[in-house]
C-alpha positions in Angstrom: 71.5 357.9 -42.7 68.2 356.5 -43.8 66.1 358.7 -40.6 68.6 361.9 -41.7 67.9 361.5 -45.2 65.3 360.1 -46.3 62.9 362.9 -45.1 65.3 365.4 -47.2 65.2 363.1 -50.5 61.6 363.2 -50.6 61.2 366.7 -50.3 62.8 366.6 -53.4 60.3 364.2 -54.6 62.3 361.1 -54.4 59.7 359.0 -53.6 60.0 354.8 -54.1 62.9 354.8 -51.3 63.7 352.2 -49.4 65.7 351.5 -46.1 68.9 348.7 -46.8 71.9 347.0 -45.0 74.1 348.9 -44.1 76.7 348.2 -44.9 75.8 346.4 -48.3 73.3 346.6 -51.2 70.5 344.2 -49.7 66.7 345.7 -49.3 65.9 345.3 -45.6 62.2 344.6 -46.2 61.2 341.9 -48.3 58.6 342.1 -50.8 59.7 345.6 -51.7 59.4 345.4 -55.4 55.5 346.3 -54.9 57.6 350.0 -55.2 58.4 349.7 -58.2 54.4 350.2 -58.7 54.1 352.3 -56.5 55.7 354.2 -53.4 55.2 353.7 -50.0 53.8 356.1 -47.8 55.0 358.9 -46.0 54.0 356.7 -43.1 55.9 354.0 -44.3 58.7 356.1 -44.4 58.1 357.5 -41.1 58.2 354.0 -39.7 61.3 352.9 -41.2 63.3 355.5 -40.0 62.7 354.8 -36.7 63.1 350.9 -36.5 66.6 351.8 -39.8 67.7 354.9 -38.4 71.6 354.0 -39.8 70.0 351.9 -42.7 71.6 352.5 -46.2 69.1 353.8 -48.5 68.0 352.2 -52.1 65.8 354.1 -54.8 62.6 351.2 -56.4 63.2 352.0 -59.8 59.9 353.2 -61.5 57.5 355.9 -59.9 59.9 358.6 -60.0 60.6 358.7 -63.6 64.8 357.8 -63.6 66.4 355.9 -65.5 69.9 354.5 -63.9 72.8 353.3 -66.0 75.5 351.6 -63.6 78.1 350.8 -65.8 79.7 347.8 -64.5 83.8 347.5 -65.5 86.4 347.7 -63.6 89.0 348.0 -65.8 89.9 352.0 -65.8 89.8 352.4 -69.3 86.5 350.8 -70.3 84.4 353.0 -67.7 86.0 355.7 -69.0 85.5 355.3 -72.8 81.8 353.8 -71.0 81.4 357.3 -69.5 83.0 358.9 -72.8 80.1 357.5 -74.7 77.4 357.9 -72.4 78.2 361.8 -72.3 78.3 361.7 -76.5 74.8 359.7 -76.4 72.3 360.5 -73.3 74.4 363.8 -72.3 75.8 364.9 -69.3 73.8 364.4 -66.2 74.6 366.2 -62.7 74.1 363.0 -60.6 77.1 360.7 -61.1 77.5 357.8 -57.3 80.9 355.8 -57.0 80.3 352.4 -55.6 83.2 350.3 -56.1 86.0 352.3 -58.5 86.0 353.3 -61.7 82.7 351.5 -61.5 80.1 354.9 -62.0 76.5 354.7 -61.7 74.9 357.7 -63.9 71.3 358.9 -63.1 68.7 360.3 -65.8 65.1 361.4 -66.3 63.4 358.3 -68.5 61.0 359.8 -71.7 57.9 358.4 -70.8 57.7 356.2 -73.4 61.4 354.5 -72.7 61.4 350.7 -72.6 61.8 349.0 -69.6 65.6 349.0 -67.8 66.2 346.0 -65.3 68.4 344.3 -67.6 72.3 343.3 -67.9 74.2 343.9 -71.3 77.1 342.5 -70.2 78.7 345.5 -69.2 76.4 347.3 -67.7 72.9 347.7 -67.0 70.3 349.7 -66.8 67.2 349.7 -64.3 64.0 351.7 -65.6 60.9 349.9 -64.9 62.1 347.1 -61.9 65.1 346.6 -59.9 66.7 348.8 -56.8 69.9 350.9 -57.0 71.8 352.6 -53.6 71.1 356.2 -53.0 73.3 356.1 -50.0 75.0 353.8 -47.6 78.7 352.0 -47.1 79.6 349.2 -50.0 79.5 346.0 -49.1 83.6 345.7 -50.4 85.0 348.4 -50.3 83.4 349.1 -47.3 83.9 352.8 -47.9 80.1 354.7 -48.1 78.9 355.7 -51.9 80.5 358.8 -53.1 78.1 361.5 -55.4 80.9 363.0 -57.6 78.7 366.1 -57.8 75.7 367.3 -56.5 73.6 364.9 -54.2 69.8 363.6 -54.5 68.9 365.9 -52.2 69.9 368.7 -53.7 68.3 367.5 -57.5 64.3 366.2 -58.0 63.7 363.4 -60.7 62.0 366.3 -62.4 66.0 368.4 -63.1 67.7 365.4 -64.9 68.3 365.8 -68.3 65.8 363.9 -70.1 66.6 360.6 -72.0 64.6 360.0 -75.3 64.8 356.3 -76.3 66.7 356.8 -80.0 69.2 358.3 -77.5 69.2 355.3 -75.1 69.3 353.0 -78.4 72.8 355.0 -79.8 74.3 354.8 -76.3 73.6 350.7 -76.2 75.0 350.9 -80.1 78.0 352.3 -79.0 78.4 350.3 -76.2 78.2 347.0 -78.1 82.1 347.0 -78.8 83.2 347.0 -74.8 80.6 344.7 -73.6 82.2 341.5 -75.9 83.5 338.9 -74.1 86.4 338.0 -74.9 87.3 334.4 -75.8 90.0 332.9 -73.9 92.4 330.4 -75.7 91.0 326.6 -74.6 92.8 324.6 -72.2 92.9 321.3 -70.5 89.4 321.1 -72.4 87.7 324.1 -71.1 85.4 326.3 -73.6 85.4 329.8 -73.4 82.2 331.7 -74.5 82.8 334.7 -76.9 81.5 336.9 -79.8 80.4 333.1 -82.1 80.9 335.3 -85.2 77.3 336.9 -84.1 75.4 334.1 -82.9 73.6 334.6 -79.8 74.6 333.7 -75.6 72.5 331.3 -75.6 72.9 329.5 -79.7 76.6 329.8 -79.0 76.7 327.4 -75.3 74.1 325.1 -77.5 76.9 324.8 -80.3 79.5 324.0 -77.4 77.5 321.3 -76.1 77.6 319.7 -79.4 81.2 319.8 -79.2 82.0 319.6 -76.1 85.0 316.7 -75.2 84.9 316.9 -72.3 81.7 316.8 -69.7 79.7 318.9 -71.7 77.6 320.1 -67.9 81.1 320.2 -67.5 82.5 322.9 -69.6 79.5 325.1 -69.2 79.6 325.3 -65.8 83.4 326.5 -66.3 82.7 329.0 -68.5 80.1 330.5 -66.0 82.5 330.2 -63.3 85.4 331.8 -65.5 82.4 335.3 -66.0 84.3 338.5 -66.0 82.6 340.6 -63.6 79.9 342.5 -65.5 78.8 339.4 -67.2 78.3 337.0 -64.7 74.3 336.2 -64.7 74.0 336.6 -68.1 76.2 334.4 -68.6 75.0 332.4 -66.1 71.5 332.9 -67.6 72.1 332.5 -71.1 73.7 328.8 -70.4 71.1 328.2 -67.2 68.4 328.6 -71.4 71.3 326.3 -73.6 71.0 323.5 -71.1 67.4 323.9 -71.0 66.6 323.6 -74.3 69.0 320.7 -74.5 66.9 318.3 -72.6 68.8 318.2 -69.0 66.6 318.4 -65.8 66.2 321.1 -63.5 68.8 319.1 -60.7 71.0 318.8 -63.5 71.4 322.3 -64.1 71.1 323.2 -60.9 73.5 320.6 -59.6 75.8 321.7 -62.4 75.4 325.5 -62.4 74.8 326.6 -58.8 78.2 325.8 -57.8 79.8 327.5 -60.5 77.7 330.4 -60.4 78.1 331.4 -56.8 81.8 330.5 -56.1 82.0 334.1 -58.4 80.3 336.0 -56.3 81.0 337.6 -53.0 79.0 337.5 -49.8 76.6 340.5 -50.3 76.0 339.5 -53.8 75.1 335.9 -52.7 72.1 337.0 -50.1 70.8 339.4 -53.6 71.3 336.5 -55.4 69.8 334.2 -53.6 67.7 331.5 -56.1 68.6 333.1 -59.1 69.8 329.2 -61.1 66.2 327.9 -60.4 64.9 331.2 -61.1 66.6 331.2 -64.6 65.1 327.5 -65.2 61.8 328.2 -64.3 62.5 331.4 -66.8 63.7 328.9 -69.5 61.8 326.1 -69.2 58.2 328.9 -69.8 60.2 330.1 -72.5 61.5 327.0 -73.8 59.2 324.0 -73.0 55.7 326.0 -72.8 55.8 325.1 -68.7 57.3 321.0 -69.4 60.3 320.1 -67.1 61.1 317.1 -68.7 64.1 316.4 -70.7 63.5 316.7 -74.3 66.3 316.6 -77.1 66.1 319.7 -79.4 68.2 320.7 -82.8 70.3 323.3 -81.8 70.5 325.1 -85.4 66.9 325.1 -85.5 66.8 326.3 -81.3 69.6 329.3 -82.3 67.4 330.3 -85.1 64.0 330.5 -82.8 66.3 332.5 -80.0 67.5 335.0 -82.4 63.9 335.5 -83.9 63.0 336.7 -80.3 65.6 338.9 -79.2 
């Protein structure tokens, strides 16, 4: 696959290509993140084609000037609505890829002033300056090839894709908000579930949850992480970790509570791709909220929620 298709893709100006485990989504080469700054040289592509001829093909976001919109809904009705919103706000695109239906990824040409992507929004994710997406390969769950609905990348260059501006992307994100709310379920057996929380930020809601939990607070938050729906898992985990850091829990306490809950929601392919995700989230939260000091400190939840909202 890589040996046959990578040269054809390069001929169509798809440059930042990397080999992927196949089946799977995981890059074969470590340090692939460097290609978000500049694409691999032709000599590297040629070497990978010889070394990994049957590998899948990933595109590292950045150098090709593409924005990939990943609609991560397994609910068919929600995905259909998300596709309608994308068509209304971003326009139609010839490059539409499906891995695990009805989840869908759309590819557009990014305006030079487009804000960075690589961020999950609780139902969809944008790839602009970081991360990597699958162009070709076998999906790790379905064991079926990723498929292109209409045109294929070897037929369409990045420069031929429809342009997306920041105002168009802002309209898309605003229209998507109702689809991306996390549904709040009635609590049972002492378990609280994360919800919209009357406009309070996700992390702010977890802070209030920690203050009111009747059971072990760490278990309550871990249950929320475990019960997060597909498309919100990583976002839920990062929000929960940040709240626990703000409340003064140590790294060891957070990892002991959150890692089993988070890992229990992921399939084997995701586990490999998310290796160390909780530890990275802890370090990020410590840098953001404690100026890098990993020591237990008690915080005022209301003040911290206000500060969090001010940063958003």
